[in-house]
N, C-alpha and C positions, 0 to 999 in steps of 0.2 A: 913129566906128564905121562899119563897111562891111558891105554885104550880101554874103554868101558863099553859094555854092551848097551845098545840104545833101543833097538827095535828089530823086527823082521823085515826084510825087503818086501815081502808080500803084504805087509801092513800099510805101506806107503806107495800106492800106485803112481805112475807117471802123472805129473801135473797136480800133485797134492802135497800138502805140508801137514806135519803132525807135531804136537807138543810131547816131549819126553823129559824124564828126569834122569840125568846122567851124573853119577858121582855127587848127587845132592844138588845139582845145578839145573835150572830149567833151560832147555834147549829146544829149538825148532828145527826139525829135519825135513828137508824138501827134496822131492824127486823131480828133477828137471831133465826130461828126455832120457831117463834111465841112469842119470848120474845123481848121486846124493850129496847134499850140502847141509852143513849144520851151522846155525847161527844162534846167538843169544836170543832167548825167547822174549826179552823185554824191550819194548819200543822205547826209543830215546825221549819221546815227547812226554808221555804221561804214564809209561809203564805198561801199556797194553800188551796182550799176549799175541805175539806175532804168529805163533803156531796155530792160532785160531783164525788167521787172516785168509784172504783170497790170494791164491797163487796164479799168476798169469805169466807164462814163460818163466824167466828167472826173477820176477818181481813179486814180492809179497806186499799186500796192503794191510796195514794194521786195522783191525776191526773197530777200534775205538774212535780214531780221528783221521784215518786215511793216509797216514804217513806211509811212504813206500820205500822198501829196501831191496837191493839186489842180493839175493841169497848166495850168489857165487863169490862175492867179495865183502858183503856186509854194508856197503855204502848206501847212504840215503840217496834216493833217486835225484832229487833236486839240489843236493849239496854233498858231493862226493867226499868232502873233507870230514863230514860227520859219518860215523859208522858204528855198527854193533860188532861185537866180537864174533869171529868165525872160528870154526874148529875143524881140524882134519878128520875125514871119515875113511873107513876101510870096510870093505865088504868081504865076508868070509862065508861062503855057501849062501844061506838065506839070512845071515845075521849082519846087521849094521853096527859097527863099532865106531865110537867117537873118541878122539883124543882130547881129554880135558885136563 
């Protein structure tokens, strides 16, 4: 696995989530209280874009059908056994790197 550049810290303010393409893979990057988390951008239900969802605390709601995921661990809010892939993040200056 390699660290890939994903976005600038300044592009993702606290309380927001953004879709990015990292190493050809769609990823959603969330800023929860100044900490950055990266998850697979594709909802388990019908493939909705999680990076376009609403972020409240650590929970993102898929814009298509309302499924909710915890961005800190990828778990589906009402069924922690189901989860999307998470990716380690690293901040260097104003750059966010994701290990994919």
